[in-house]
C-alpha positions as CSV (number, residue, x, y, z in Angstrom):
1,M,-34.6,14.6,-2.4
2,S,-31.5,15.0,-0.2
3,R,-28.1,15.2,-1.9
4,R,-25.9,12.1,-1.8
5,F,-22.2,12.3,-1.1
6,V,-19.3,9.8,-1.1
7,V,-16.5,10.5,1.4
8,E,-13.2,8.8,0.6
9,A,-10.7,9.0,3.5
10,D,-7.3,7.6,4.3
11,G,-4.3,8.2,6.6
12,G,-0.8,7.1,6.9
13,S,2.3,7.2,9.2
14,R,6.0,7.0,8.1
15,G,6.8,4.7,11.0
16,N,4.1,3.4,13.3
17,P,4.0,5.7,15.1
18,G,5.8,8.3,13.1
19,P,5.1,11.5,11.2
20,A,1.5,11.1,10.1
21,G,-1.1,12.7,8.0
22,Y,-4.6,12.2,6.5
23,G,-6.4,12.8,3.3
24,A,-10.1,13.0,2.5
25,L,-12.4,14.1,-0.3
26,V,-16.1,14.5,-0.9
27,R,-17.7,13.4,-4.2
28,D,-21.1,13.9,-5.6
29,A,-22.5,10.3,-5.6
30,D,-24.4,10.8,-8.8
31,T,-21.8,12.5,-11.0
32,G,-18.5,11.5,-9.3
33,R,-17.4,15.1,-9.3
34,V,-15.0,16.0,-6.5
35,L,-16.5,18.7,-4.3
36,A,-13.9,19.1,-1.5
37,E,-10.4,17.9,-0.7
38,R,-8.7,17.9,2.7
39,A,-5.1,16.9,3.7
40,A,-3.3,17.8,6.9
41,S,-0.5,16.5,9.2
42,V,-1.5,15.0,12.6
43,G,2.0,15.2,14.0
44,R,3.5,11.9,15.3
45,A,0.8,9.2,15.3
46,T,-0.1,5.7,14.2
47,N,-1.6,4.8,10.9
48,N,-5.0,4.1,12.6
49,V,-5.1,7.5,14.3
50,A,-4.3,9.2,11.0
51,E,-7.1,7.2,9.3
52,Y,-9.5,8.4,11.9
53,G,-8.3,12.0,11.3
54,G,-9.2,11.6,7.6
55,L,-12.6,10.3,8.5
56,V,-13.4,13.3,10.7
57,A,-12.1,15.7,8.1
58,G,-14.1,14.1,5.3
59,L,-17.4,14.1,7.4
60,Q,-16.8,17.7,8.4
61,A,-16.3,18.7,4.7
62,A,-19.6,16.9,3.8
63,L,-21.4,18.6,6.6
64,D,-20.1,22.0,5.4
65,L,-21.4,21.3,2.0
66,D,-24.9,20.1,3.0
67,P,-26.0,19.1,6.5
68,G,-28.9,17.2,5.1
69,A,-26.8,15.0,2.8
70,Q,-26.8,11.2,2.8
71,V,-23.2,10.1,3.0
72,E,-21.4,6.9,2.2
73,V,-17.9,6.7,3.7
74,R,-15.4,4.5,1.8
75,M,-12.1,3.6,3.4
76,D,-9.6,0.8,2.9
77,S,-9.2,0.5,6.7
78,K,-11.3,-2.5,7.8
79,L,-10.5,-1.5,11.4
80,V,-12.1,1.9,11.1
81,V,-15.1,0.7,9.0
82,E,-15.9,-2.1,11.5
83,Q,-15.4,0.1,14.5
84,M,-17.5,3.0,13.2
85,S,-20.2,0.5,12.1
86,G,-20.4,-0.7,15.7
87,R,-19.2,-4.2,15.1
88,W,-15.8,-3.9,16.8
89,K,-14.8,-2.2,20.0
90,I,-12.5,0.9,20.0
91,K,-9.8,0.5,22.7
92,H,-7.1,3.1,21.8
93,P,-7.9,6.3,23.7
94,D,-6.8,8.6,20.8
95,M,-9.0,6.7,18.4
96,Q,-11.9,6.8,20.9
97,K,-11.8,10.6,21.0
98,L,-11.7,10.8,17.2
99,A,-14.6,8.3,16.9
100,V,-16.7,10.5,19.2
101,Q,-16.0,13.5,16.9
102,A,-16.9,11.5,13.8
103,R,-20.2,10.3,15.4
104,D,-21.1,13.8,16.5
105,I,-20.6,15.1,13.0
106,A,-22.5,12.1,11.5
107,R,-25.5,12.7,13.7
108,R,-25.8,16.2,12.1
109,L,-25.9,14.7,8.6
110,G,-28.9,13.1,6.9
111,G,-27.4,9.7,7.3
112,V,-24.0,8.0,7.2
113,R,-23.0,4.5,6.3
114,Y,-19.5,2.9,6.1
115,T,-18.1,0.7,3.3
116,W,-14.7,-1.0,3.1
117,V,-13.0,-0.8,-0.3
118,P,-9.7,-2.3,-1.6
119,R,-6.7,0.0,-1.3
120,A,-6.5,0.2,-5.1
121,Q,-9.9,2.0,-5.0
122,N,-8.8,4.5,-2.4
123,G,-5.9,6.1,-4.4
124,A,-7.2,9.7,-4.3
125,A,-7.4,9.8,-0.6
126,D,-4.1,8.0,-0.2
127,A,-2.4,10.6,-2.5
128,L,-3.8,13.4,-0.3
129,A,-2.5,11.7,2.8
130,N,0.9,11.4,1.3
131,S,0.8,15.1,0.3
132,A,0.1,15.9,4.0
133,M,3.1,13.8,5.1
134,D,5.3,15.5,2.5
135,G,4.4,18.9,4.1
136,R,1.8,19.9,1.5
137,P,-1.6,20.4,3.3
138,V,-4.7,20.7,1.2
139,H,-7.9,22.6,1.9
140,R,-9.8,22.9,-1.4
141,D,-13.5,23.4,-2.0
142,L,-14.0,22.6,-5.6
143,A,-17.8,22.8,-5.3
144,A,-17.4,26.6,-5.2
145,E,-15.4,26.6,-8.4
146,P,-17.3,27.1,-11.7
147,S,-18.1,24.0,-13.6
148,V,-17.2,23.8,-17.3
149,A,-18.9,21.4,-19.6
150,E,-16.4,19.0,-21.2
151,D,-17.5,19.9,-24.7
152,D,-16.8,23.6,-24.0
153,V,-13.1,22.9,-23.1
154,Q,-10.7,23.5,-26.0
155,P,-7.5,21.4,-25.9
156,T,-4.4,23.6,-25.6
157,A,-1.8,21.0,-26.2
158,E,-1.3,17.5,-27.5
159,P,-2.0,14.9,-24.8
160,A,1.2,13.5,-23.1
161,P,2.4,10.2,-24.6
162,V,1.7,7.1,-22.6
163,V,4.8,5.8,-20.9
164,T,5.1,2.2,-19.7
165,T,7.5,1.1,-17.0
166,V,8.1,-2.6,-16.6
167,T,9.0,-4.0,-13.2
168,H,10.5,-7.5,-12.9
169,L,10.0,-8.6,-9.3
170,L,12.6,-11.0,-8.0
171,R,12.3,-12.7,-4.6
172,H,15.6,-13.2,-2.9
173,G,17.3,-16.7,-2.9
174,R,17.1,-19.2,-0.1
175,T,18.4,-18.7,3.5
176,E,18.4,-21.2,6.3
177,H,14.8,-20.2,7.1
178,T,13.4,-20.9,3.7
179,P,13.3,-24.8,3.6
180,E,11.2,-24.9,6.9
181,R,9.1,-21.9,5.8
182,R,9.9,-19.9,9.0
183,Y,8.7,-16.3,9.4
184,S,11.6,-14.4,8.1
185,G,11.3,-10.6,8.4
186,R,14.0,-8.1,9.6
187,N,16.7,-10.7,10.3
188,D,20.2,-10.4,8.8
189,L,20.5,-14.0,7.5
190,P,22.8,-14.4,4.4
191,L,21.9,-16.5,1.4
192,S,22.6,-20.2,1.8
193,A,24.8,-22.0,-0.8
194,T,21.5,-22.9,-2.6
195,G,20.3,-19.4,-2.4
196,R,23.5,-18.0,-4.0
197,A,23.2,-20.6,-6.8
198,E,19.6,-19.4,-7.2
199,A,20.8,-15.8,-7.4
200,E,23.3,-16.7,-10.1
201,A,20.5,-18.5,-12.1
202,A,18.4,-15.4,-11.8
203,A,21.3,-13.3,-13.1
204,A,21.5,-15.5,-16.2
205,R,17.7,-15.1,-16.7
206,A,17.9,-11.3,-16.2
207,A,20.5,-11.0,-18.9
208,D,17.6,-11.5,-21.5
209,L,15.1,-9.1,-19.9
210,G,16.6,-5.8,-21.0
211,I,17.0,-4.6,-17.4
212,E,18.2,-1.0,-17.1
213,V,17.9,-0.4,-13.3
214,V,18.2,-2.6,-10.2
215,V,16.4,-1.6,-7.0
216,A,16.4,-3.7,-3.9
217,S,15.5,-4.0,-0.2
218,P,18.7,-3.4,1.9
219,L,18.3,-6.5,4.0
220,R,21.2,-8.9,3.7
221,R,19.5,-11.7,1.7
222,T,18.0,-9.2,-0.8
223,R,21.2,-7.2,-1.0
224,E,23.3,-10.3,-1.8
225,T,20.8,-11.5,-4.4
226,A,20.7,-8.0,-6.0
227,E,24.4,-7.7,-6.1
228,V,24.9,-11.0,-7.8
229,V,22.4,-10.1,-10.5
230,A,23.6,-6.5,-10.9
231,A,27.2,-7.5,-11.2
232,A,26.3,-9.8,-14.1
233,L,24.4,-7.0,-15.7
234,G,27.1,-4.3,-15.1
235,L,24.6,-2.1,-13.1
236,P,24.7,-0.5,-9.7
237,V,22.1,-1.3,-7.1
238,E,19.7,1.3,-5.6
239,F,18.3,0.5,-2.2
240,D,14.9,1.4,-0.9
241,D,14.0,0.9,2.8
242,D,10.3,0.7,2.0
243,L,10.9,-2.6,0.2
244,V,12.0,-4.5,3.3
245,E,10.0,-7.5,4.5
246,L,7.1,-7.3,7.0
247,D,8.3,-7.1,10.6
248,F,7.0,-10.3,12.1
249,G,7.9,-9.2,15.7
250,D,7.5,-12.1,18.2
251,L,6.8,-14.5,15.3
252,E,10.2,-14.0,13.8
253,G,12.0,-17.3,13.1
254,L,9.0,-19.5,14.0
255,T,7.1,-21.9,11.7
256,A,3.4,-21.4,11.4
257,T,2.8,-24.3,13.7
258,E,5.2,-22.9,16.3
259,A,3.5,-19.5,16.0
260,R,0.1,-20.9,16.7
261,E,1.4,-22.9,19.7
262,R,3.2,-19.9,21.3
263,H,0.9,-17.1,20.3
264,P,-2.5,-18.7,19.5
265,L,-4.7,-15.7,19.5
266,A,-2.2,-13.2,18.1
267,A,-1.1,-15.6,15.3
268,R,-4.7,-16.4,14.3
269,R,-5.7,-12.7,14.2
270,F,-2.6,-11.8,12.2
271,T,-3.1,-14.4,9.6
272,S,-6.8,-13.7,9.2
273,D,-6.9,-9.9,9.1
274,V,-4.5,-7.8,7.0
275,T,-5.0,-4.8,9.4
276,V,-3.8,-6.7,12.5
277,A,-0.1,-6.5,13.2
278,A,2.1,-9.4,14.2
279,P,2.7,-9.2,18.0
280,N,5.3,-6.4,18.4
281,G,5.5,-6.2,14.6
282,E,3.7,-4.9,11.5
283,S,0.5,-5.7,9.7
284,V,0.1,-6.4,6.0
285,A,-1.7,-3.0,5.7
286,D,1.3,-1.3,7.3
287,V,3.6,-2.8,4.7
288,A,1.2,-1.9,1.9
289,K,1.5,1.8,2.7
290,R,5.2,1.9,2.5
291,V,5.3,-0.4,-0.6
292,A,2.9,2.1,-2.3
293,R,5.4,4.9,-1.5
294,A,8.2,2.8,-3.0
295,R,6.2,2.2,-6.1
296,V,5.4,5.9,-6.6
297,R,9.1,6.8,-6.2
298,L,10.2,4.0,-8.6
299,L,7.7,5.0,-11.3
300,E,8.7,8.7,-11.0
301,R,12.4,8.1,-11.1
302,H,12.5,5.4,-13.7
303,A,9.5,6.1,-15.9
304,G,9.6,4.2,-19.2
305,R,12.5,1.9,-18.2
306,T,12.8,-1.8,-17.3
307,V,13.5,-2.2,-13.6
308,L,14.4,-5.3,-11.6
309,V,13.0,-5.0,-8.1
310,V,14.7,-7.5,-5.6
311,S,12.5,-7.8,-2.6
312,H,10.6,-10.2,-0.3
313,V,7.4,-12.2,-0.3
314,T,5.1,-9.6,1.2
315,P,6.2,-6.5,-0.7
316,I,6.2,-8.5,-4.0
317,K,2.7,-9.8,-3.4
318,L,1.5,-6.3,-2.6
319,L,3.0,-5.0,-5.8
320,L,1.1,-7.7,-7.7
321,A,-2.1,-6.8,-5.8
322,A,-1.6,-3.2,-6.9
323,G,-1.1,-4.3,-10.5
324,L,-4.3,-6.4,-10.4
325,G,-6.3,-3.7,-8.6
326,V,-7.3,-6.0,-5.8
327,G,-7.2,-5.8,-2.0
328,D,-4.3,-6.6,0.3
329,E,-6.0,-9.9,1.2
330,V,-4.6,-11.4,-1.9
331,V,-1.3,-11.9,-0.1
332,H,-2.9,-15.0,1.5
333,R,-3.8,-16.4,-1.8
334,V,-0.5,-16.2,-3.8
335,F,2.6,-18.4,-3.3
336,L,6.0,-17.2,-4.3
337,E,9.1,-19.5,-4.4
338,A,12.5,-18.3,-3.4
339,A,14.2,-16.6,-6.4
340,S,10.9,-16.6,-8.4
341,L,10.2,-13.9,-10.9
342,S,7.0,-12.0,-11.4
343,T,6.3,-9.1,-13.8
344,V,4.0,-6.0,-13.7
345,A,3.8,-3.3,-16.3
346,W,2.6,0.2,-15.2
347,S,1.4,2.7,-17.8
348,S,1.3,6.5,-17.1
349,D,-2.4,6.6,-18.0
350,G,-3.2,4.4,-15.0
351,R,-3.4,1.0,-16.7
352,T,-1.5,-1.9,-15.3
353,S,-0.8,-5.4,-16.6
354,V,0.4,-8.4,-14.5
355,R,2.4,-10.5,-17.0
356,L,4.1,-13.1,-14.9
357,V,3.7,-14.6,-11.4
358,N,6.1,-17.0,-9.5
359,D,8.1,-18.1,-12.6
360,T,10.9,-20.4,-11.6
361,A,11.9,-21.7,-15.0
362,H,15.5,-20.4,-14.5
363,L,15.9,-22.6,-11.5
364,R,15.4,-26.0,-13.2
């Protein structure tokens, strides 16, 4: 029987386009053992081009291991999976070239099929892609390393204690866009009078939560909300650019109805597929990548502490998705009020717990 491999691949760009890199690994499908890892920079590129780079590297690693292997490729990019499965056309010239490379390699393998997986299930490849973007390339063939039976390994130290970090996720207070539910992304709108009152109510609620750190998006409405709460707690505010709201591009300031009237095709695609960007803006998947970076930084810098994260609808929904271990599509199935509070606990052993969603008791 031919061997069976699983290739997990991902790519990312810090800016779109921007400095980009990919990550890929090959697992034995039967045992789950990692056999090879790859991570490398692709220079300045888009997320999609970087993801294709990861696909090519993963397929090549599988081919190097066993040309006769049956391969399942798992990626959280619906775009790449649908295009490589032949259901969607490939229009970008750089992606077309990489797709040709991938298909050429695939033809030399025993068989290749493509599976979309939620981002939470593609963490190993994502970590490799981030390593590449941080200037740490990886080319490791673990299949050539000796395998040691688990029972033969003698522990050399006590296991590290499990540390839990609690994040309270506060959406900013109302602005003039909020009552009409207008797309509100990178604008510099201040809090309305109602929004400032909501921030003060949130500050009173936060006083009972044992908060030790306040981290916020630097946009004006989140900055003002965070500063009201932090002042009441006697804490400084840390700002993280990766926590800003999705860039809605040409949809900025429009209601959903207006968006459908002015940009019917683009608005429909944007709201139905998390990998499709708003016209001249970002996709939900783009935001997910930078929110994941922010989450990693926060959990490294403030491990074991209670943190208030003041952000926007999309980043907060994506943090909840990560806590639940579900795909980015959940952003279309969760509603968050202005100044609402949600809570996720993150343990250092990988376990997560969503404890609260869209709580507005402090606003009544």
